[in-house]
C-alpha positions as CSV (number, residue, x, y, z in Angstrom):
1,M,-90.4,-50.6,-70.4
2,G,-88.4,-51.3,-67.3
3,V,-86.5,-54.3,-68.6
4,G,-83.3,-53.3,-66.8
5,R,-85.1,-52.9,-63.5
6,K,-86.8,-56.3,-63.9
7,L,-83.5,-58.0,-64.7
8,F,-81.8,-56.3,-61.8
9,E,-84.6,-57.4,-59.4
10,K,-84.4,-60.9,-60.7
11,A,-80.6,-61.1,-60.2
12,A,-81.0,-59.7,-56.7
13,G,-83.7,-62.3,-55.9
14,V,-81.6,-65.2,-57.2
15,A,-78.5,-63.9,-55.3
16,E,-80.5,-63.6,-52.1
17,G,-81.8,-67.1,-52.6
18,Y,-78.2,-68.3,-52.6
19,G,-77.6,-66.5,-49.3
20,A,-75.8,-63.4,-50.7
21,K,-75.9,-60.3,-48.5
22,R,-75.2,-57.8,-51.3
23,L,-74.5,-57.4,-55.0
24,Y,-71.3,-55.8,-56.3
25,I,-71.4,-53.6,-59.4
26,S,-68.5,-52.1,-61.3
27,A,-70.4,-49.3,-63.0
28,H,-69.3,-47.2,-65.9
29,S,-68.2,-43.7,-65.1
30,S,-71.0,-42.0,-67.0
31,K,-73.5,-40.0,-64.9
32,E,-76.4,-41.8,-66.6
33,S,-75.1,-45.3,-65.6
34,Q,-74.5,-44.2,-62.1
35,A,-77.9,-42.5,-61.8
36,A,-79.6,-45.7,-63.0
37,Y,-77.9,-47.8,-60.4
38,K,-78.5,-45.3,-57.7
39,A,-82.2,-45.2,-58.7
40,L,-82.3,-49.0,-58.1
41,G,-80.9,-48.4,-54.6
42,C,-77.2,-49.0,-55.1
43,V,-74.7,-47.1,-53.0
44,H,-70.9,-46.7,-53.1
45,A,-69.2,-50.0,-52.1
46,E,-67.9,-50.2,-48.6
47,E,-65.1,-52.5,-49.8
48,I,-63.2,-51.5,-52.9
49,I,-61.6,-54.3,-54.9
50,P,-58.1,-53.0,-55.7
51,W,-57.4,-55.0,-58.8
52,I,-60.7,-53.9,-60.4
53,A,-59.9,-50.3,-59.5
54,N,-56.5,-50.7,-61.2
55,E,-57.9,-52.4,-64.3
56,E,-60.9,-50.0,-64.7
57,P,-59.8,-46.7,-63.0
58,F,-62.8,-44.8,-64.3
59,D,-65.4,-47.2,-63.2
60,V,-67.3,-46.7,-59.9
61,Q,-67.6,-49.6,-57.5
62,L,-71.2,-49.9,-56.1
63,E,-73.1,-52.3,-54.1
64,Y,-76.7,-53.2,-53.5
65,V,-77.6,-54.5,-50.1
66,L,-80.1,-57.4,-50.2
């Protein structure tokens, strides 16, 4: 049904409306989760947030450039 894609696109549009340059995503380590975000255009984050990496060592930090 594409609900996830629609929600993501809505969030990206709202963030862009507030002047954001990118969205940050702390994605679950499962291949399926990462594949879904990558299909939306997300890439590995240029800047890693250390405290999140420490709290969730198996998550993957991604970003979506607006």
